[in-house]
C-alpha positions as YAML, in Angstrom:
chain: A
units: angstrom
residues:
- id: 1
  name: MET
  ca: [-10.29, -8.50, -1.97]
- id: 2
  name: LYS
  ca: [-7.71, -8.67, -4.74]
- id: 3
  name: ALA
  ca: [-5.85, -5.63, -3.36]
- id: 4
  name: PHE
  ca: [-3.06, -7.76, -1.92]
- id: 5
  name: TYR
  ca: [-2.38, -9.56, -5.19]
- id: 6
  name: GLY
  ca: [-1.51, -6.46, -7.21]
- id: 7
  name: ASP
  ca: [-4.66, -6.64, -9.35]
- id: 8
  name: LEU
  ca: [-6.78, -3.95, -7.72]
- id: 9
  name: ARG
  ca: [-6.89, -0.62, -9.53]
- id: 10
  name: LEU
  ca: [-7.50, 2.14, -7.00]
- id: 11
  name: GLY
  ca: [-8.44, 5.59, -8.26]
- id: 12
  name: ILE
  ca: [-7.93, 8.69, -6.11]
- id: 13
  name: LEU
  ca: [-9.75, 11.92, -6.91]
- id: 14
  name: GLY
  ca: [-7.26, 14.61, -5.91]
- id: 15
  name: GLY
  ca: [-3.49, 14.58, -6.11]
- id: 16
  name: GLY
  ca: [-2.50, 16.56, -3.03]
- id: 17
  name: GLN
  ca: [-0.60, 15.56, 0.09]
- id: 18
  name: LEU
  ca: [-3.38, 13.31, 1.41]
- id: 19
  name: GLY
  ca: [-3.32, 11.31, -1.81]
- id: 20
  name: ARG
  ca: [0.47, 11.21, -1.64]
- id: 21
  name: MET
  ca: [0.46, 9.70, 1.85]
- id: 22
  name: LEU
  ca: [-2.30, 7.28, 0.81]
- id: 23
  name: ILE
  ca: [-0.13, 6.09, -2.08]
- id: 24
  name: GLN
  ca: [2.87, 5.65, 0.23]
- id: 25
  name: GLN
  ca: [0.78, 3.23, 2.30]
- id: 26
  name: SER
  ca: [-0.93, 1.53, -0.65]
- id: 27
  name: ILE
  ca: [2.47, 0.48, -2.07]
- id: 28
  name: ASN
  ca: [2.69, -1.95, 0.88]
- id: 29
  name: TYR
  ca: [-0.56, -3.57, -0.29]
- id: 30
  name: ASN
  ca: [0.50, -4.09, -3.95]
- id: 31
  name: VAL
  ca: [-2.22, -1.70, -5.11]
- id: 32
  name: THR
  ca: [-2.07, -0.01, -8.52]
- id: 33
  name: VAL
  ca: [-2.98, 3.65, -7.96]
- id: 34
  name: LYS
  ca: [-4.30, 6.11, -10.54]
- id: 35
  name: VAL
  ca: [-4.77, 9.78, -9.66]
- id: 36
  name: LEU
  ca: [-6.87, 12.57, -11.18]
- id: 37
  name: ASP
  ca: [-5.96, 16.19, -10.39]
- id: 38
  name: PRO
  ca: [-6.21, 19.51, -12.28]
- id: 39
  name: ASP
  ca: [-2.64, 20.50, -11.38]
- id: 40
  name: ARG
  ca: [0.01, 18.78, -13.52]
- id: 41
  name: GLU
  ca: [2.53, 19.53, -10.74]
- id: 42
  name: ALA
  ca: [0.42, 18.01, -7.94]
- id: 43
  name: PRO
  ca: [2.29, 16.16, -5.13]
- id: 44
  name: CYS
  ca: [1.08, 12.72, -6.33]
- id: 45
  name: ARG
  ca: [2.35, 13.13, -9.89]
- id: 46
  name: ARG
  ca: [5.50, 10.97, -9.55]
- id: 47
  name: LEU
  ca: [4.28, 8.39, -7.04]
- id: 48
  name: CYS
  ca: [1.27, 6.86, -8.78]
- id: 49
  name: SER
  ca: [1.07, 4.32, -11.58]
- id: 50
  name: GLU
  ca: [-0.89, 6.76, -13.74]
- id: 51
  name: PHE
  ca: [-1.46, 10.49, -13.29]
- id: 52
  name: VAL
  ca: [-4.32, 12.13, -15.19]
- id: 53
  name: VAL
  ca: [-4.62, 15.90, -15.48]
- id: 54
  name: GLY
  ca: [-8.25, 16.98, -15.44]
- id: 55
  name: SER
  ca: [-11.04, 18.75, -13.58]
- id: 56
  name: LEU
  ca: [-12.48, 17.08, -10.48]
- id: 57
  name: SER
  ca: [-15.76, 18.97, -10.96]
- id: 58
  name: ASP
  ca: [-16.34, 17.98, -14.61]
- id: 59
  name: TYR
  ca: [-18.82, 15.10, -15.05]
- id: 60
  name: GLU
  ca: [-17.23, 13.48, -18.11]
- id: 61
  name: THR
  ca: [-13.68, 13.73, -16.74]
- id: 62
  name: VAL
  ca: [-14.56, 12.09, -13.40]
- id: 63
  name: TYR
  ca: [-16.80, 9.49, -15.06]
- id: 64
  name: ASN
  ca: [-14.21, 8.47, -17.66]
- id: 65
  name: PHE
  ca: [-11.48, 8.29, -14.99]
- id: 66
  name: GLY
  ca: [-13.69, 6.18, -12.73]
- id: 67
  name: LYS
  ca: [-14.55, 3.68, -15.49]
- id: 68
  name: LYS
  ca: [-10.89, 2.61, -15.61]
- id: 69
  name: VAL
  ca: [-10.59, 1.67, -11.91]
- id: 70
  name: ASP
  ca: [-12.16, -0.94, -9.61]
- id: 71
  name: LEU
  ca: [-12.48, 1.27, -6.56]
- id: 72
  name: LEU
  ca: [-12.62, 5.05, -6.33]
- id: 73
  name: THR
  ca: [-11.81, 7.16, -3.26]
- id: 74
  name: ILE
  ca: [-11.21, 10.85, -2.59]
- id: 75
  name: GLU
  ca: [-8.71, 13.08, -0.88]
- id: 76
  name: ILE
  ca: [-10.85, 16.21, -1.40]
- id: 77
  name: GLU
  ca: [-14.64, 16.59, -1.19]
- id: 78
  name: LYS
  ca: [-14.99, 19.04, -4.09]
- id: 79
  name: VAL
  ca: [-15.68, 16.45, -6.79]
- id: 80
  name: ASN
  ca: [-18.51, 15.78, -9.26]
- id: 81
  name: VAL
  ca: [-20.97, 13.65, -7.29]
- id: 82
  name: ASP
  ca: [-23.31, 13.05, -10.25]
- id: 83
  name: ALA
  ca: [-20.48, 11.18, -11.99]
- id: 84
  name: LEU
  ca: [-19.81, 9.16, -8.82]
- id: 85
  name: GLU
  ca: [-23.48, 8.17, -8.58]
- id: 86
  name: GLN
  ca: [-23.47, 6.92, -12.17]
- id: 87
  name: LEU
  ca: [-20.26, 4.97, -11.57]
- id: 88
  name: GLU
  ca: [-21.84, 3.32, -8.52]
- id: 89
  name: ARG
  ca: [-24.86, 2.33, -10.63]
- id: 90
  name: GLU
  ca: [-22.47, 0.74, -13.12]
- id: 91
  name: GLY
  ca: [-20.70, -1.32, -10.46]
- id: 92
  name: VAL
  ca: [-17.64, 0.77, -9.58]
- id: 93
  name: MET
  ca: [-17.07, 0.81, -5.81]
- id: 94
  name: VAL
  ca: [-16.99, 4.41, -4.56]
- id: 95
  name: TYR
  ca: [-15.85, 4.95, -0.97]
- id: 96
  name: PRO
  ca: [-16.84, 7.09, 0.78]
- id: 97
  name: GLN
  ca: [-20.20, 6.67, -0.94]
- id: 98
  name: SER
  ca: [-21.42, 9.43, -3.26]
- id: 99
  name: ARG
  ca: [-24.44, 10.20, -1.04]
- id: 100
  name: ILE
  ca: [-22.10, 10.96, 1.87]
- id: 101
  name: ILE
  ca: [-19.88, 13.22, -0.23]
- id: 102
  name: ARG
  ca: [-23.00, 15.08, -1.43]
- id: 103
  name: LEU
  ca: [-24.16, 15.58, 2.16]
- id: 104
  name: ILE
  ca: [-20.78, 16.83, 3.37]
- id: 105
  name: GLN
  ca: [-20.24, 19.13, 0.39]
- id: 106
  name: ASP
  ca: [-23.15, 21.22, 1.71]
- id: 107
  name: LYS
  ca: [-22.63, 22.55, 5.23]
- id: 108
  name: GLY
  ca: [-26.36, 23.28, 5.49]
- id: 109
  name: LEU
  ca: [-27.27, 19.63, 4.81]
- id: 110
  name: GLN
  ca: [-24.50, 18.56, 7.19]
- id: 111
  name: LYS
  ca: [-25.99, 20.66, 10.00]
- id: 112
  name: GLN
  ca: [-29.50, 19.38, 9.29]
- id: 113
  name: PHE
  ca: [-28.14, 15.82, 9.49]
- id: 114
  name: PHE
  ca: [-26.76, 16.61, 12.97]
- id: 115
  name: LYS
  ca: [-30.10, 18.05, 14.08]
- id: 116
  name: GLU
  ca: [-32.17, 15.15, 12.69]
- id: 117
  name: ASN
  ca: [-29.94, 12.55, 14.35]
- id: 118
  name: ASP
  ca: [-29.48, 14.24, 17.75]
- id: 119
  name: ILE
  ca: [-25.79, 14.94, 17.15]
- id: 120
  name: PRO
  ca: [-24.80, 17.82, 19.48]
- id: 121
  name: THR
  ca: [-23.87, 20.95, 17.50]
- id: 122
  name: ALA
  ca: [-24.11, 24.73, 17.82]
- id: 123
  name: GLU
  ca: [-27.49, 26.39, 17.23]
- id: 124
  name: PHE
  ca: [-27.74, 27.30, 13.54]
- id: 125
  name: GLN
  ca: [-29.96, 28.78, 10.86]
- id: 126
  name: ILE
  ca: [-29.92, 28.25, 7.07]
- id: 127
  name: ILE
  ca: [-29.65, 31.53, 5.13]
- id: 128
  name: ALA
  ca: [-30.65, 31.88, 1.46]
- id: 129
  name: THR
  ca: [-30.63, 35.70, 1.01]
- id: 130
  name: PRO
  ca: [-28.97, 38.80, 2.54]
- id: 131
  name: ASP
  ca: [-32.40, 39.84, 3.87]
- id: 132
  name: GLN
  ca: [-32.68, 36.59, 5.82]
- id: 133
  name: LEU
  ca: [-29.25, 37.29, 7.28]
- id: 134
  name: LYS
  ca: [-30.36, 40.70, 8.55]
- id: 135
  name: ASN
  ca: [-33.52, 39.26, 10.10]
- id: 136
  name: ASN
  ca: [-32.12, 36.08, 11.65]
- id: 137
  name: SER
  ca: [-32.87, 34.93, 15.19]
- id: 138
  name: ILE
  ca: [-29.30, 34.20, 16.35]
- id: 139
  name: PRO
  ca: [-27.74, 37.01, 18.42]
- id: 140
  name: PHE
  ca: [-24.41, 38.70, 17.67]
- id: 141
  name: PRO
  ca: [-21.65, 37.59, 17.49]
- id: 142
  name: TYR
  ca: [-22.17, 34.61, 15.19]
- id: 143
  name: ILE
  ca: [-20.29, 32.70, 12.50]
- id: 144
  name: GLN
  ca: [-21.39, 32.74, 8.87]
- id: 145
  name: LYS
  ca: [-20.26, 29.83, 6.67]
- id: 146
  name: LEU
  ca: [-20.79, 29.37, 2.95]
- id: 147
  name: ARG
  ca: [-22.82, 26.21, 2.38]
- id: 148
  name: ARG
  ca: [-20.47, 25.09, -0.37]
- id: 149
  name: ASP
  ca: [-16.75, 25.25, -1.25]
- id: 150
  name: GLY
  ca: [-15.40, 26.59, 2.04]
- id: 151
  name: TYR
  ca: [-12.22, 24.93, 3.38]
- id: 152
  name: ASP
  ca: [-9.10, 25.71, 5.46]
- id: 153
  name: GLY
  ca: [-10.70, 28.81, 6.93]
- id: 154
  name: LYS
  ca: [-12.01, 30.11, 3.59]
- id: 155
  name: GLY
  ca: [-15.74, 30.72, 3.38]
- id: 156
  name: VAL
  ca: [-16.00, 31.52, 7.10]
- id: 157
  name: TYR
  ca: [-16.84, 35.00, 8.44]
- id: 158
  name: LYS
  ca: [-17.37, 36.20, 12.00]
- id: 159
  name: VAL
  ca: [-20.21, 38.71, 12.27]
- id: 160
  name: ILE
  ca: [-19.52, 40.64, 15.46]
- id: 161
  name: ASP
  ca: [-22.26, 43.28, 15.17]
- id: 162
  name: GLU
  ca: [-24.53, 44.95, 12.61]
- id: 163
  name: SER
  ca: [-21.65, 46.90, 11.05]
- id: 164
  name: TYR
  ca: [-20.12, 43.60, 9.85]
- id: 165
  name: LEU
  ca: [-23.16, 42.70, 7.73]
- id: 166
  name: ALA
  ca: [-21.95, 44.87, 4.83]
- id: 167
  name: LYS
  ca: [-19.08, 42.42, 4.21]
- id: 168
  name: ALA
  ca: [-21.06, 39.24, 4.89]
- id: 169
  name: PHE
  ca: [-21.44, 36.54, 2.24]
- id: 170
  name: THR
  ca: [-24.41, 37.00, -0.10]
- id: 171
  name: GLU
  ca: [-24.38, 33.40, -1.35]
- id: 172
  name: PRO
  ca: [-26.39, 30.60, 0.36]
- id: 173
  name: SER
  ca: [-24.90, 30.08, 3.78]
- id: 174
  name: LEU
  ca: [-25.60, 29.10, 7.34]
- id: 175
  name: ILE
  ca: [-25.06, 31.00, 10.52]
- id: 176
  name: GLU
  ca: [-24.30, 29.43, 13.85]
- id: 177
  name: ARG
  ca: [-24.07, 30.66, 17.38]
- id: 178
  name: TRP
  ca: [-20.57, 31.75, 18.38]
- id: 179
  name: ILE
  ca: [-19.09, 29.13, 20.73]
- id: 180
  name: ASP
  ca: [-16.65, 30.48, 23.29]
- id: 181
  name: PHE
  ca: [-14.90, 27.12, 23.44]
- id: 182
  name: GLU
  ca: [-12.25, 25.81, 25.77]
- id: 183
  name: LYS
  ca: [-10.52, 23.60, 23.20]
- id: 184
  name: GLU
  ca: [-10.86, 22.31, 19.65]
- id: 185
  name: ILE
  ca: [-10.71, 18.53, 19.53]
- id: 186
  name: ALA
  ca: [-11.04, 15.88, 16.83]
- id: 187
  name: VAL
  ca: [-11.68, 12.18, 16.46]
- id: 188
  name: ILE
  ca: [-10.88, 10.12, 13.38]
- id: 189
  name: VAL
  ca: [-13.25, 7.18, 12.98]
- id: 190
  name: ALA
  ca: [-13.16, 4.37, 10.42]
- id: 191
  name: ARG
  ca: [-15.87, 1.96, 9.27]
- id: 192
  name: ASN
  ca: [-15.65, -0.93, 6.80]
- id: 193
  name: GLU
  ca: [-18.42, -2.50, 4.73]
- id: 194
  name: ASN
  ca: [-18.88, -5.24, 7.33]
- id: 195
  name: GLY
  ca: [-19.89, -2.54, 9.82]
- id: 196
  name: GLU
  ca: [-16.76, -2.74, 11.98]
- id: 197
  name: VAL
  ca: [-16.06, 0.70, 13.51]
- id: 198
  name: LYS
  ca: [-12.92, 1.96, 15.25]
- id: 199
  name: THR
  ca: [-11.86, 5.38, 16.48]
- id: 200
  name: PHE
  ca: [-8.42, 6.88, 16.93]
- id: 201
  name: PRO
  ca: [-7.84, 8.44, 20.36]
- id: 202
  name: MET
  ca: [-9.10, 12.03, 20.58]
- id: 203
  name: VAL
  ca: [-6.59, 14.79, 19.78]
- id: 204
  name: GLU
  ca: [-6.37, 18.41, 20.91]
- id: 205
  name: MET
  ca: [-5.73, 21.10, 18.30]
- id: 206
  name: GLU
  ca: [-4.36, 24.62, 18.17]
- id: 207
  name: PHE
  ca: [-5.12, 26.88, 15.21]
- id: 208
  name: ASN
  ca: [-3.13, 29.63, 13.52]
- id: 209
  name: PRO
  ca: [-5.40, 32.62, 14.24]
- id: 210
  name: GLU
  ca: [-4.33, 34.45, 11.08]
- id: 211
  name: ALA
  ca: [-4.81, 31.58, 8.62]
- id: 212
  name: ASN
  ca: [-7.43, 29.59, 10.60]
- id: 213
  name: LEU
  ca: [-5.47, 26.40, 9.88]
- id: 214
  name: VAL
  ca: [-4.48, 23.66, 12.30]
- id: 215
  name: GLU
  ca: [-0.96, 24.55, 13.37]
- id: 216
  name: PHE
  ca: [-0.30, 22.11, 16.18]
- id: 217
  name: LEU
  ca: [-2.02, 19.04, 17.59]
- id: 218
  name: ILE
  ca: [-1.21, 16.62, 20.37]
- id: 219
  name: GLN
  ca: [-2.15, 13.06, 21.28]
- id: 220
  name: PRO
  ca: [-3.08, 11.58, 23.60]
- id: 221
  name: SER
  ca: [-5.18, 14.36, 25.09]
- id: 222
  name: THR
  ca: [-4.96, 14.90, 28.85]
- id: 223
  name: LEU
  ca: [-8.59, 16.02, 29.07]
- id: 224
  name: PRO
  ca: [-10.82, 13.93, 31.38]
- id: 225
  name: PHE
  ca: [-11.67, 10.37, 30.32]
- id: 226
  name: GLU
  ca: [-15.38, 11.26, 30.12]
- id: 227
  name: ILE
  ca: [-14.62, 13.84, 27.40]
- id: 228
  name: HIS
  ca: [-12.62, 11.27, 25.40]
- id: 229
  name: GLN
  ca: [-15.43, 8.76, 25.74]
- id: 230
  name: GLU
  ca: [-18.14, 11.21, 24.71]
- id: 231
  name: ALA
  ca: [-16.20, 12.50, 21.69]
- id: 232
  name: GLU
  ca: [-15.38, 8.99, 20.48]
- id: 233
  name: ASN
  ca: [-18.97, 7.80, 21.01]
- id: 234
  name: ILE
  ca: [-20.27, 10.75, 18.97]
- id: 235
  name: ALA
  ca: [-17.85, 9.92, 16.14]
- id: 236
  name: LYS
  ca: [-18.95, 6.25, 16.18]
- id: 237
  name: LYS
  ca: [-22.62, 7.26, 16.13]
- id: 238
  name: ILE
  ca: [-22.06, 9.50, 13.09]
- id: 239
  name: ALA
  ca: [-20.13, 6.77, 11.23]
- id: 240
  name: ASP
  ca: [-22.82, 4.18, 12.00]
- id: 241
  name: THR
  ca: [-25.70, 6.51, 11.10]
- id: 242
  name: LEU
  ca: [-24.09, 7.46, 7.79]
- id: 243
  name: LYS
  ca: [-22.98, 3.84, 7.19]
- id: 244
  name: ILE
  ca: [-19.82, 5.33, 5.74]
- id: 245
  name: VAL
  ca: [-17.10, 3.11, 4.31]
- id: 246
  name: GLY
  ca: [-13.71, 4.69, 4.89]
- id: 247
  name: ILE
  ca: [-12.24, 7.28, 7.23]
- id: 248
  name: LEU
  ca: [-14.23, 10.18, 8.71]
- id: 249
  name: ALA
  ca: [-12.71, 13.11, 10.59]
- id: 250
  name: VAL
  ca: [-15.06, 14.62, 13.18]
- id: 251
  name: GLU
  ca: [-14.00, 18.10, 14.29]
- id: 252
  name: MET
  ca: [-15.51, 19.24, 17.59]
- id: 253
  name: PHE
  ca: [-15.55, 22.00, 20.18]
- id: 254
  name: LEU
  ca: [-15.24, 21.45, 23.91]
- id: 255
  name: THR
  ca: [-17.18, 24.29, 25.54]
- id: 256
  name: LYS
  ca: [-16.13, 26.01, 28.75]
- id: 257
  name: ASP
  ca: [-18.92, 24.16, 30.58]
- id: 258
  name: GLY
  ca: [-17.68, 20.76, 29.37]
- id: 259
  name: LYS
  ca: [-20.04, 20.06, 26.46]
- id: 260
  name: VAL
  ca: [-18.83, 18.43, 23.24]
- id: 261
  name: LEU
  ca: [-20.31, 19.97, 20.07]
- id: 262
  name: VAL
  ca: [-19.63, 18.76, 16.52]
- id: 263
  name: ASN
  ca: [-18.30, 21.44, 14.21]
- id: 264
  name: GLU
  ca: [-17.69, 19.78, 10.82]
- id: 265
  name: LEU
  ca: [-17.01, 16.46, 9.10]
- id: 266
  name: ALA
  ca: [-14.42, 15.44, 6.50]
- id: 267
  name: PRO
  ca: [-14.96, 12.04, 4.78]
- id: 268
  name: ARG
  ca: [-11.29, 11.33, 4.08]
- id: 269
  name: PRO
  ca: [-7.88, 11.27, 5.78]
- id: 270
  name: HIS
  ca: [-7.45, 14.56, 7.62]
- id: 271
  name: ASN
  ca: [-4.90, 16.96, 9.02]
- id: 272
  name: SER
  ca: [-5.97, 15.94, 12.54]
- id: 273
  name: GLY
  ca: [-4.71, 12.40, 11.94]
- id: 274
  name: HIS
  ca: [-1.24, 12.94, 10.43]
- id: 275
  name: GLN
  ca: [0.50, 12.16, 13.73]
- id: 276
  name: SER
  ca: [-0.85, 8.61, 13.47]
- id: 277
  name: ILE
  ca: [1.89, 7.67, 10.96]
- id: 278
  name: GLU
  ca: [4.49, 7.55, 13.76]
- id: 279
  name: GLY
  ca: [2.25, 7.93, 16.80]
- id: 280
  name: ASN
  ca: [-0.18, 5.00, 16.50]
- id: 281
  name: VAL
  ca: [0.02, 1.27, 15.79]
- id: 282
  name: VAL
  ca: [-1.86, 1.86, 12.52]
- id: 283
  name: SER
  ca: [-1.96, 5.17, 10.62]
- id: 284
  name: GLN
  ca: [-5.12, 6.88, 9.38]
- id: 285
  name: PHE
  ca: [-3.95, 6.18, 5.80]
- id: 286
  name: GLU
  ca: [-3.62, 2.44, 6.36]
- id: 287
  name: GLN
  ca: [-6.93, 2.43, 8.24]
- id: 288
  name: HIS
  ca: [-8.66, 4.14, 5.31]
- id: 289
  name: LEU
  ca: [-7.31, 1.49, 2.92]
- id: 290
  name: ARG
  ca: [-8.32, -1.33, 5.27]
- id: 291
  name: ALA
  ca: [-11.82, 0.16, 5.49]
- id: 292
  name: ILE
  ca: [-12.39, 0.64, 1.75]
- id: 293
  name: PHE
  ca: [-10.89, -2.81, 0.99]
- id: 294
  name: ASN
  ca: [-13.28, -4.24, 3.62]
- id: 295
  name: GLN
  ca: [-10.43, -5.73, 5.67]
- id: 296
  name: PRO
  ca: [-10.23, -5.96, 9.48]
- id: 297
  name: LEU
  ca: [-9.55, -2.51, 10.93]
- id: 298
  name: GLY
  ca: [-6.19, -1.97, 12.63]
- id: 299
  name: ASP
  ca: [-5.16, -1.23, 16.22]
- id: 300
  name: THR
  ca: [-5.39, 2.55, 16.80]
- id: 301
  name: THR
  ca: [-3.57, 2.57, 20.16]
- id: 302
  name: CYS
  ca: [-1.15, 5.47, 20.77]
- id: 303
  name: LEU
  ca: [2.48, 4.34, 20.84]
- id: 304
  name: SER
  ca: [3.70, 7.48, 22.60]
- id: 305
  name: ASN
  ca: [3.04, 11.17, 23.01]
- id: 306
  name: ALA
  ca: [2.88, 12.48, 19.44]
- id: 307
  name: ILE
  ca: [2.65, 16.08, 18.30]
- id: 308
  name: MET
  ca: [1.99, 17.17, 14.73]
- id: 309
  name: VAL
  ca: [3.19, 20.59, 13.58]
- id: 310
  name: ASN
  ca: [1.96, 21.87, 10.21]
- id: 311
  name: VAL
  ca: [4.69, 23.38, 8.03]
- id: 312
  name: LEU
  ca: [3.14, 26.42, 6.38]
- id: 313
  name: GLY
  ca: [4.59, 28.84, 3.85]
- id: 314
  name: GLU
  ca: [5.90, 32.00, 5.54]
- id: 315
  name: ALA
  ca: [4.07, 35.29, 5.14]
- id: 316
  name: GLY
  ca: [5.68, 37.51, 2.52]
- id: 317
  name: HIS
  ca: [7.21, 34.61, 0.59]
- id: 318
  name: GLU
  ca: [5.94, 33.36, -2.76]
- id: 319
  name: GLY
  ca: [7.93, 31.30, -5.26]
- id: 320
  name: PRO
  ca: [10.26, 28.25, -5.28]
- id: 321
  name: ALA
  ca: [10.27, 26.70, -1.80]
- id: 322
  name: VAL
  ca: [13.37, 26.82, 0.41]
- id: 323
  name: TYR
  ca: [13.28, 24.88, 3.71]
- id: 324
  name: GLU
  ca: [15.26, 26.89, 6.27]
- id: 325
  name: GLY
  ca: [16.33, 25.17, 9.50]
- id: 326
  name: ILE
  ca: [15.61, 21.60, 8.41]
- id: 327
  name: GLU
  ca: [19.10, 20.35, 9.38]
- id: 328
  name: LYS
  ca: [18.69, 21.79, 12.88]
- id: 329
  name: ILE
  ca: [15.41, 20.03, 13.60]
- id: 330
  name: LEU
  ca: [16.69, 16.73, 12.19]
- id: 331
  name: LYS
  ca: [19.32, 16.72, 14.96]
- id: 332
  name: CYS
  ca: [16.50, 16.26, 17.49]
- id: 333
  name: GLU
  ca: [15.54, 12.72, 18.46]
- id: 334
  name: GLY
  ca: [12.00, 11.66, 17.66]
- id: 335
  name: VAL
  ca: [11.46, 14.28, 14.93]
- id: 336
  name: TYR
  ca: [9.97, 13.02, 11.65]
- id: 337
  name: VAL
  ca: [9.74, 15.33, 8.63]
- id: 338
  name: HIS
  ca: [7.10, 14.90, 5.92]
- id: 339
  name: LEU
  ca: [7.42, 17.23, 2.92]
- id: 340
  name: TYR
  ca: [4.61, 17.26, 0.38]
- id: 341
  name: GLY
  ca: [6.52, 17.72, -2.87]
- id: 342
  name: LYS
  ca: [5.15, 21.19, -3.60]
- id: 343
  name: ALA
  ca: [7.66, 23.15, -5.66]
- id: 344
  name: LEU
  ca: [6.15, 26.58, -4.97]
- id: 345
  name: THR
  ca: [5.38, 28.17, -1.62]
- id: 346
  name: LYS
  ca: [2.99, 30.98, -0.76]
- id: 347
  name: PRO
  ca: [1.79, 32.41, 2.58]
- id: 348
  name: PHE
  ca: [0.13, 29.74, 4.75]
- id: 349
  name: ARG
  ca: [0.24, 27.06, 2.05]
- id: 350
  name: LYS
  ca: [0.55, 23.58, 3.60]
- id: 351
  name: MET
  ca: [4.03, 22.49, 2.56]
- id: 352
  name: GLY
  ca: [4.51, 19.59, 4.94]
- id: 353
  name: HIS
  ca: [4.20, 18.47, 8.53]
- id: 354
  name: VAL
  ca: [6.55, 17.33, 11.27]
- id: 355
  name: THR
  ca: [5.68, 14.73, 13.89]
- id: 356
  name: ILE
  ca: [7.47, 14.78, 17.23]
- id: 357
  name: VAL
  ca: [7.35, 11.58, 19.30]
- id: 358
  name: ASP
  ca: [8.61, 11.39, 22.90]
- id: 359
  name: ALA
  ca: [7.73, 9.30, 25.96]
- id: 360
  name: ASP
  ca: [7.98, 12.52, 28.01]
- id: 361
  name: ARG
  ca: [5.04, 14.77, 27.13]
- id: 362
  name: GLU
  ca: [6.72, 18.02, 28.21]
- id: 363
  name: LYS
  ca: [9.82, 17.21, 26.17]
- id: 364
  name: ALA
  ca: [7.64, 16.47, 23.15]
- id: 365
  name: ILE
  ca: [5.93, 19.87, 23.52]
- id: 366
  name: GLU
  ca: [9.30, 21.60, 23.96]
- id: 367
  name: LYS
  ca: [10.65, 19.99, 20.77]
- id: 368
  name: ALA
  ca: [7.46, 20.86, 18.87]
- id: 369
  name: ARG
  ca: [7.80, 24.54, 19.83]
- id: 370
  name: TYR
  ca: [11.44, 24.42, 18.71]
- id: 371
  name: VAL
  ca: [10.37, 22.95, 15.35]
- id: 372
  name: GLN
  ca: [7.76, 25.70, 14.94]
- id: 373
  name: GLN
  ca: [10.34, 28.41, 15.62]
- id: 374
  name: THR
  ca: [13.15, 26.86, 13.57]
- id: 375
  name: LEU
  ca: [11.69, 25.34, 10.39]
- id: 376
  name: LYS
  ca: [10.60, 28.06, 7.94]
- id: 377
  name: VAL
  ca: [9.47, 27.74, 4.34]
- id: 378
  name: ILE
  ca: [10.68, 30.77, 2.42]
- id: 379
  name: SER
  ca: [11.30, 31.52, -1.25]
...
């Protein structure tokens, strides 16, 4: 692979924080990076070799961008897959493969994939019309999810009883049985073209109930070894079945009776792997590059207890971002700040993350809570 000789032209569809962190790692591999994003102020704009402003969903824009690179990857799933398929036919390497992006873009197809391949997941039903929703076989309460374009808590609706149906989605969706889970967990898995597969150790997550965004995650998990093993084996099975090339985030529920159920997949670096930059021997961003360049995958061992805290825009604040309390948290040992280069804040917008690393787990948790209370993004 000519990546290491400065000749490889890598294209990234999406110019957000995931692309930004991917570029930061790719610099170490002498890779020339080009980015396509609709926002001329996107976080990647000043880090890449070439920044193109354009729609990720427009066929011609994606196709023309892809023709000028050797290898194309994504940092967001909402891209024009028809263009990616044509690029693949013409010899451009697209990782993850277009067929996988197409599958994951549609939560209905994703669920059917789980069912067909004996991947444990919540009972579900595909819904095409409001009438089907009213006459479904899954008891209240249940979760309704739009089949397409839902992310970060958007496109998800909890139907508690019949009175909630009036505000339910009318577009094609799926409904799934409400899981009264013990914990939300995730495993990042990587696979290269040679078929080598490696997982990162399972992490535990906490969500902001108002925004339905990951607010806090910790590794390594202290859940029983059998849970770790099961979650990581499920992630490996999915990666092998899909024959994906690249990184795959597998979000799961641990039920109160100890079952592991897959919730959703993301075929790219993911919020549940940010702590790996400081917390693991190899980060998820380097692992993704190793996988798509078909290089040996790196050592995913945890170096220490690592906690990732998402830095979200404060409620009631919209405008130029001001980071309040940053000097206070930087006085703490083992605190690493990652800001995403977003000039404007708004409520619950992801503005950055902070990783806290400490050999003492309780101290790490204590520092993480301090960071959450102290660092505020206001306008």
